[in-house]
Wavefront OBJ file of the C-alpha trace (Angstrom):
o trace
v -17.640 -1.519 14.669
v -18.600 -5.132 14.708
v -18.959 -6.780 11.184
v -22.549 -7.785 12.709
v -23.531 -3.995 12.714
v -23.314 -3.690 9.081
v -26.758 -3.349 7.402
v -27.861 -4.924 4.561
v -30.554 -2.264 3.607
v -34.203 -2.968 2.064
v -34.090 -3.719 -1.508
v -36.669 -2.888 -3.762
v -37.039 -5.863 -6.143
v -39.822 -4.515 -8.406
v -37.835 -1.265 -8.970
v -34.272 -3.031 -9.398
v -35.938 -5.186 -12.191
v -37.490 -2.423 -14.159
v -33.982 -0.260 -14.070
v -32.102 -3.661 -15.241
v -34.495 -3.597 -18.365
v -33.979 0.399 -18.887
v -30.445 0.109 -18.696
v -29.987 -2.927 -20.978
v -31.596 -1.334 -23.614
v -30.016 2.108 -23.185
v -26.425 0.838 -23.172
v -26.196 -2.942 -24.478
v -22.672 -4.206 -23.943
v -21.725 -1.263 -21.660
v -24.415 -2.568 -18.974
v -22.996 -6.034 -17.140
v -24.745 -8.239 -14.647
v -22.364 -10.942 -14.331
v -21.720 -12.138 -10.834
v -17.716 -11.851 -11.024
v -17.894 -8.401 -12.433
v -20.680 -7.248 -9.590
v -18.257 -8.636 -7.004
v -15.175 -6.504 -8.625
v -17.467 -3.393 -8.242
v -18.213 -4.230 -4.587
v -15.931 -3.650 -1.708
v -13.178 -5.829 -1.351
v -9.907 -3.789 -0.344
v -10.556 -4.719 3.525
v -12.008 -7.392 5.631
v -15.613 -5.545 5.350
v -17.805 -8.091 3.272
v -18.574 -7.476 -0.183
v -22.294 -6.560 -1.072
v -22.825 -6.349 -4.657
v -24.726 -4.159 -6.893
v -27.056 -5.751 -9.356
v -25.830 -4.310 -12.505
v -22.818 -2.143 -13.649
v -22.718 0.562 -16.381
v -19.636 1.776 -17.823
v -20.363 5.410 -18.110
v -18.443 7.460 -21.256
v -20.338 10.828 -20.567
v -22.337 13.078 -18.215
v -25.373 12.072 -20.503
v -24.566 8.361 -19.492
v -24.816 9.354 -15.966
v -28.149 11.479 -16.057
v -29.539 8.233 -17.889
v -28.881 6.218 -15.071
v -29.828 8.444 -12.234
v -33.008 9.245 -13.940
v -34.145 5.880 -14.141
v -32.768 4.859 -10.890
v -34.680 7.922 -9.527
v -37.972 6.951 -11.063
v -37.982 3.646 -9.552
v -36.135 4.484 -6.354
v -32.974 2.157 -7.024
v -29.691 2.792 -5.463
v -26.776 4.352 -7.436
v -23.118 3.851 -6.365
v -20.215 5.761 -8.031
v -17.183 3.502 -8.753
v -13.697 5.066 -9.439
v -10.833 2.183 -8.857
v -12.075 0.610 -5.815
v -9.274 1.679 -3.786
v -11.520 3.169 -0.768
v -11.057 1.798 2.659
v -14.144 1.977 4.771
v -16.649 0.031 2.350
v -17.531 3.214 0.543
v -18.408 1.321 -2.897
v -20.604 -1.544 -1.364
v -24.266 -1.687 -2.166
v -26.103 -2.822 0.683
v -29.620 -2.382 -0.651
v -28.348 -3.414 -4.125
v -28.536 -1.175 -7.258
v -26.506 0.036 -10.070
v -22.628 0.786 -9.824
v -21.548 3.582 -12.167
v -17.998 2.532 -13.476
v -16.108 5.724 -14.271
v -13.078 4.266 -15.779
v -14.225 5.282 -19.310
v -14.658 8.948 -18.183
v -11.126 9.641 -17.821
v -10.647 12.708 -19.929
v -8.714 15.790 -19.293
v -11.110 18.384 -20.147
v -9.022 21.204 -19.921
v -5.487 22.444 -18.292
v -5.206 26.225 -17.900
v -1.233 26.711 -16.932
v -1.569 30.578 -16.698
v -4.209 29.804 -13.713
v -2.773 26.748 -12.419
v -6.041 24.916 -12.586
v -7.409 21.936 -14.598
v -10.737 20.191 -15.242
v -10.996 16.459 -15.577
v -13.604 13.710 -15.593
v -14.167 11.818 -12.276
v -12.233 8.483 -13.875
v -8.827 10.388 -14.301
v -6.114 8.727 -12.011
v -3.879 10.909 -10.247
v -0.905 9.287 -11.697
v -2.608 9.715 -15.050
v -2.910 13.438 -14.733
v 0.453 13.893 -13.317
v 2.056 12.390 -16.507
v -0.141 14.454 -18.757
v 0.533 17.635 -17.031
v 4.605 16.914 -16.915
v 5.326 18.971 -19.831
v 3.661 22.086 -18.554
v 5.782 22.219 -15.422
v 2.801 21.790 -13.029
v 1.723 19.034 -10.909
v -1.411 17.852 -8.733
v 0.165 17.407 -5.418
v -2.570 15.153 -3.359
v -0.974 11.919 -3.034
v -3.054 9.417 -1.136
v -0.575 6.328 -2.139
v -2.845 4.294 -4.265
v -3.532 5.508 -7.523
v -6.913 6.652 -7.053
v -9.464 8.411 -9.320
v -9.985 12.030 -9.131
v -13.731 11.480 -8.363
v -13.074 9.105 -5.686
v -10.637 11.403 -4.150
v -12.849 14.137 -3.996
v -15.652 12.202 -2.743
v -13.694 10.809 0.197
v -11.984 13.971 0.886
v -8.647 12.541 0.519
v -5.290 13.631 1.195
v -2.011 11.693 1.760
v 1.711 12.319 2.326
v 1.849 15.936 0.677
v -1.006 17.157 2.707
v 1.327 18.924 5.402
v 2.332 21.468 2.700
v -0.444 21.335 -0.167
v -3.369 20.573 2.049
v -6.049 17.901 1.039
v -8.635 17.709 -1.458
v -10.820 20.220 0.146
v -8.232 22.795 -0.159
v -7.460 21.797 -3.897
v -10.875 21.428 -5.657
v -12.201 24.817 -7.133
v -15.566 23.068 -8.385
v -17.569 20.136 -9.421
v -20.109 19.462 -11.562
v -22.703 16.580 -10.539
v -25.768 14.967 -11.525
v -28.439 15.270 -8.678
v -31.661 13.511 -7.851
v -33.708 15.101 -10.352
v -31.242 13.767 -13.141
v -30.143 17.255 -13.740
v -26.091 18.333 -14.094
v -25.318 21.278 -11.750
v -22.183 23.277 -11.537
v -20.720 24.081 -7.968
v -18.597 27.105 -8.666
v -16.486 28.710 -11.381
v -12.612 28.863 -11.625
v -12.203 31.772 -9.683
v -9.529 31.020 -6.771
v -11.998 32.660 -4.386
v -15.659 33.312 -4.032
v -18.357 34.315 -1.229
v -21.200 33.839 -3.812
v -23.633 31.875 -1.848
v -23.227 28.155 0.023
v -20.048 26.585 -0.653
v -21.893 23.926 -2.466
v -18.302 22.767 -3.686
v -17.327 21.699 -0.311
v -20.597 19.945 0.379
v -19.950 17.401 -2.438
v -16.103 16.913 -1.587
v -16.185 14.444 1.040
v -19.857 13.380 0.476
v -18.933 9.898 -0.567
v -21.456 9.937 -3.100
v -24.365 10.285 -1.065
v -25.682 13.630 -2.581
v -25.095 13.080 -6.188
v -22.687 11.535 -8.951
v -19.576 13.784 -9.874
v -19.295 14.170 -13.645
v -16.125 16.635 -13.573
v -13.667 18.082 -10.951
v -11.921 21.428 -11.547
v -8.367 21.214 -9.353
v -5.585 23.615 -8.571
v -2.378 22.781 -9.828
v 1.219 23.616 -8.378
v 4.357 24.404 -10.135
v 7.125 21.363 -10.045
v 9.676 22.399 -7.675
v 13.271 23.281 -8.842
v 14.830 20.754 -6.161
v 13.105 17.819 -4.314
v 15.301 16.353 -1.596
v 14.332 13.433 0.977
v 15.790 11.323 3.409
v 15.213 9.267 6.549
v 16.344 9.322 10.246
v 15.720 6.833 13.083
v 14.854 7.592 16.710
v 15.166 5.760 19.959
v 11.177 5.632 20.459
v 8.315 6.677 18.750
v 7.427 9.299 21.423
v 11.021 10.599 20.020
v 10.248 10.804 16.369
v 6.711 12.455 17.156
v 8.139 15.115 19.152
v 10.541 15.782 16.309
v 7.681 16.248 13.933
v 5.717 18.421 16.298
v 8.795 20.547 16.913
v 9.249 20.701 12.633
v 5.895 21.935 12.572
v 5.688 24.305 15.312
v 8.972 26.182 13.945
v 6.967 26.652 10.989
v 9.830 24.864 8.514
v 8.008 23.923 5.230
v 8.554 20.219 4.992
v 6.442 18.951 1.875
v 6.463 15.445 3.462
v 7.235 14.049 6.778
v 6.072 10.335 7.372
v 6.373 8.510 10.752
v 7.062 4.645 10.318
v 7.402 2.576 13.621
v 9.668 -0.430 14.036
v 7.435 -3.168 12.787
v 6.414 -1.405 9.705
v 10.116 -0.789 8.942
v 10.889 -4.305 9.345
v 7.977 -5.038 6.856
v 9.301 -2.729 4.563
v 12.669 -4.128 4.293
v 11.421 -7.300 3.686
v 8.858 -6.267 1.277
v 10.772 -3.476 -0.729
v 14.259 -4.511 -0.594
v 15.011 -1.726 2.101
v 18.137 -1.984 4.737
v 16.753 0.680 7.004
v 17.859 0.163 10.868
v 14.956 -1.291 12.457
v 13.475 1.289 14.817
v 11.156 4.234 14.588
v 11.853 6.388 11.739
v 10.848 9.626 9.820
v 10.815 9.629 5.999
v 11.057 13.541 5.150
v 10.798 15.640 1.696
v 11.277 19.030 1.216
v 10.440 21.148 -2.070
v 12.123 24.510 -3.291
v 15.337 25.753 -4.609
v 18.883 24.511 -3.938
v 19.525 26.748 -1.035
v 15.812 26.549 0.574
v 16.052 22.768 0.490
v 19.609 23.072 2.241
v 18.598 25.263 4.669
v 15.501 23.336 5.650
v 17.473 20.163 5.536
v 19.958 21.702 8.105
v 17.058 22.972 10.240
v 15.704 19.524 10.393
v 18.789 17.885 11.238
v 19.169 20.089 14.263
v 15.712 19.201 15.725
v 16.455 15.473 14.935
v 19.538 15.817 16.951
v 17.700 17.350 19.799
v 15.228 14.959 19.782
v 17.993 11.950 19.841
v 17.579 10.968 16.616
v 20.439 9.548 14.552
v 22.073 11.437 11.622
v 19.740 12.683 8.705
v 20.809 11.613 5.587
v 19.343 13.398 2.562
v 19.614 13.186 -1.017
v 18.250 15.106 -4.222
v 18.765 11.870 -6.322
v 15.362 11.102 -8.012
v 16.126 7.440 -8.168
v 17.175 7.166 -4.258
v 13.986 8.984 -3.380
v 11.512 7.052 -5.889
v 12.760 3.918 -4.183
v 12.074 5.281 -0.596
v 8.665 6.727 -1.244
v 7.554 3.599 -3.238
v 8.284 1.652 -0.383
v 6.263 4.288 1.826
v 3.364 3.571 -0.577
v 3.309 -0.170 -0.350
v 3.226 -0.437 3.396
v -0.325 -2.196 3.190
v 1.233 -5.070 1.230
v 4.537 -5.028 3.432
v 2.276 -5.263 6.515
v 0.041 -8.327 4.563
v 3.500 -9.891 4.047
v 4.054 -10.208 7.650
v 1.453 -12.995 7.655
v 0.993 -14.588 4.396
v -2.480 -14.981 3.812
v -3.739 -12.762 6.110
v -6.276 -9.919 5.838
v -5.318 -6.161 6.833
v -7.772 -3.817 8.653
v -6.185 -0.369 7.597
v -7.772 2.357 9.830
v -6.684 5.894 10.635
v -7.254 8.590 13.136
v -6.073 12.179 13.435
v -5.395 14.357 16.478
v -4.033 17.888 16.819
v -0.227 18.135 16.492
v 0.332 18.647 20.015
v -1.090 15.347 20.954
v 0.380 13.215 18.412
v 3.092 12.061 20.505
v 0.678 10.945 23.090
v -1.922 9.135 20.894
v 0.769 7.258 18.779
v 2.559 5.909 22.134
v -0.618 5.117 23.648
v -1.658 3.318 20.594
v 1.503 1.010 20.426
v 1.367 0.266 23.725
v -2.393 -0.937 23.301
v -1.244 -3.141 20.476
v 1.627 -4.731 22.475
v -0.727 -5.249 25.540
v -3.242 -7.148 23.498
v -0.607 -9.253 21.397
v -1.573 -7.703 17.917
v 0.202 -7.519 14.831
v -0.241 -3.805 13.674
v 2.356 -1.692 12.189
v 1.903 2.201 12.157
v 2.509 4.865 9.806
v 1.337 8.320 9.923
v 1.152 11.558 7.564
v 2.333 12.993 10.957
v 2.887 16.563 9.727
v -1.016 16.995 10.213
v -1.413 14.699 13.224
v -2.905 11.941 10.903
v -1.525 8.095 11.522
v -2.695 4.857 10.265
v -2.906 1.315 11.798
v -2.696 -1.966 9.676
v -4.196 -4.640 11.700
v -2.940 -7.975 10.445
v -5.343 -10.479 11.072
v -6.946 -13.959 9.880
v -10.345 -12.668 8.749
v -11.673 -16.182 8.939
v -11.226 -16.462 12.562
v -14.057 -14.825 14.665
v -11.957 -14.328 17.628
v -9.317 -12.586 15.681
v -11.904 -10.258 14.080
v -13.227 -9.297 17.575
v -9.620 -8.347 18.913
v -9.191 -6.164 15.578
v -12.523 -4.372 16.181
v -12.057 -3.779 19.656
v -8.749 -2.331 19.227
v -10.461 -0.176 16.413
v -12.971 1.009 18.926
v -10.392 1.925 21.438
v -8.161 3.715 19.158
v -11.332 6.180 17.915
v -12.143 6.402 21.485
v -8.445 7.318 22.432
v -8.573 9.868 19.199
v -11.709 11.511 20.032
v -10.493 11.906 23.913
v -7.737 14.099 22.466
v -10.140 16.485 20.635
v -9.367 14.246 17.268
v -11.450 12.704 14.691
v -12.300 9.303 13.990
v -10.806 9.601 10.448
v -8.143 12.043 8.671
v -8.519 10.630 5.212
v -10.145 7.316 4.515
v -13.728 8.639 5.291
v -16.658 7.100 7.125
v -18.315 4.676 4.530
v -19.634 1.878 6.431
v -16.998 1.012 8.747
v -16.702 4.250 10.838
v -20.544 5.160 11.297
v -20.815 4.596 15.027
v -17.490 6.865 15.620
v -19.032 9.606 13.656
v -22.086 9.555 15.620
v -19.343 9.796 18.617
v -17.432 12.394 17.243
v -20.139 15.138 16.057
v -23.466 14.159 17.954
v -26.428 16.090 17.038
v -24.456 17.610 14.055
v -25.180 14.219 12.232
v -28.501 14.931 12.467
v -28.040 18.093 10.505
v -26.350 15.952 7.852
v -29.400 13.508 7.549
v -31.326 16.844 6.957
v -29.238 18.102 4.195
v -29.207 14.422 2.699
v -33.157 14.226 2.681
v -33.484 17.539 1.299
v -31.068 16.681 -1.747
v -31.898 13.193 -1.966
v -35.429 12.893 -0.701
v -35.726 8.818 -1.942
v -32.386 8.031 -0.750
v -30.876 6.507 -3.883
v -27.208 8.047 -3.768
v -25.098 5.547 -2.100
v -27.492 4.711 0.761
v -26.103 3.044 4.039
v -22.741 5.051 3.876
v -21.795 7.942 6.611
v -24.745 7.479 8.428
v -28.036 5.354 8.743
v -31.417 7.676 7.744
v -33.718 5.562 9.928
l 1 2 3 4 5 6 7 8 9 10 11 12 13 14 15 16 17 18 19 20 21 22 23 24 25 26 27 28 29 30 31 32 33 34 35 36 37 38 39 40 41 42 43 44 45 46 47 48 49 50 51 52 53 54 55 56 57 58 59 60 61 62 63 64 65 66 67 68 69 70 71 72 73 74 75 76 77 78 79 80 81 82 83 84 85 86 87 88 89 90 91 92 93 94 95 96 97 98 99 100 101 102 103 104 105 106 107 108 109 110 111 112 113 114 115 116 117 118 119 120 121 122 123 124 125 126 127 128 129 130 131 132 133 134 135 136 137 138 139 140 141 142 143 144 145 146 147 148 149 150 151 152 153 154 155 156 157 158 159 160 161 162 163 164 165 166 167 168 169 170 171 172 173 174 175 176 177 178 179 180 181 182 183 184 185 186 187 188 189 190 191 192 193 194 195 196 197 198 199 200 201 202 203 204 205 206 207 208 209 210 211 212 213 214 215 216 217 218 219 220 221 222 223 224 225 226 227 228 229 230 231 232 233 234 235 236 237 238 239 240 241 242 243 244 245 246 247 248 249 250 251 252 253 254 255 256 257 258 259 260 261 262 263 264 265 266 267 268 269 270 271 272 273 274 275 276 277 278 279 280 281 282 283 284 285 286 287 288 289 290 291 292 293 294 295 296 297 298 299 300 301 302 303 304 305 306 307 308 309 310 311 312 313 314 315 316 317 318 319 320 321 322 323 324 325 326 327 328 329 330 331 332 333 334 335 336 337 338 339 340 341 342 343 344 345 346 347 348 349 350 351 352 353 354 355 356 357 358 359 360 361 362 363 364 365 366 367 368 369 370 371 372 373 374 375 376 377 378 379 380 381 382 383 384 385 386 387 388 389 390 391 392 393 394 395 396 397 398 399 400 401 402 403 404 405 406 407 408 409 410 411 412 413 414 415 416 417 418 419 420 421 422 423 424 425 426 427 428 429 430 431 432 433 434 435 436 437 438 439 440 441 442 443 444 445 446 447 448 449 450 451 452 453 454 455 456 457 458 459 460 461 462 463 464 465 466 467 468 469 470
């Protein structure tokens, strides 16, 4: 998608002026309109230009959210939820202006039910905050997208991350949400039961809706027991295809790997330089197993045999928490390591996902494409579920550089779709992938539009994301 294709929606100037007055009176200092703060609440994590809201409300309760939504609904003014701003496809931009609701102060953990392995939190709680709180209970929340994202944002983008191959994505781990909808009322989508066949699955409708159907005010999550033993390690391969084949074999043989991350040669070079690692500069798998001492040892042995069969080097693993932490910290810092390859450059972080049997083909063809077009673009992947990411390093002030990157992204998405994959495994659609959603799902997107029009007839909830209405 070209930047020139991004739409700036029509502004309702009279409505915005009225809402600014209402919210100033209702919230006082918790409502801000300064340009710097508004810029911070637009999209700034990639090359997509920021489109600023007209004001920011620091919500502290569901009642605050109701107040904002009711005012905006009455005057047909957009509402854009804001968690930590770590989304990657323009989800928090305000193309038609409007009001950003900042959830950083709605960060209370409402309840934890250890015997049921679940908890309910406000949307501003971050995943790291939640896991620190849970530590003494022997439980943890496994979804780890890398960034210390908010639970509300992770729910809205249907996030996943490094643990998804074992624990699933947000859609598998959200039991219920509460949300303020277009009439300004708060609704609850489900109870805490682990399964239900009561009516439409409204929870799944809000999970991944990117704030386009309502504003989340709480999320009820599944939790997991902290494993007795966590062991991890790395192994190198002669080629990206060999590493991908090892991933495919591991999954097909049913080895219960918790994390299996694919990192190509250029990204290993970047990680060594940025994170102080000393890994051999070759395609590499980062792997982690969860269980007891016996099961982890068995899984590691089975995986080592697969590595050898696929031509890989020695698989060295450890249960030492400090060694593992350094390794996974480097994996989570790949975005910054990539930026370091070209100081002062911007990064377009994009992802696709394909059926696991096509992973080797897709990553190999993608690396060939990168080389053929002279791009700087390291690859990493949550390879256990066929999802991989490309970080395009570019001068975002150079139109030629941007054009080359956009053309590559278009080819990457076409390649994934041709393999019966998806244009995004976990980043979401936002603004950046709108045309690829149409290519992927065709007429189904019109069904999404009908749902949107039914639940949000005035198009106030995060307009200009996922698809255009007209």
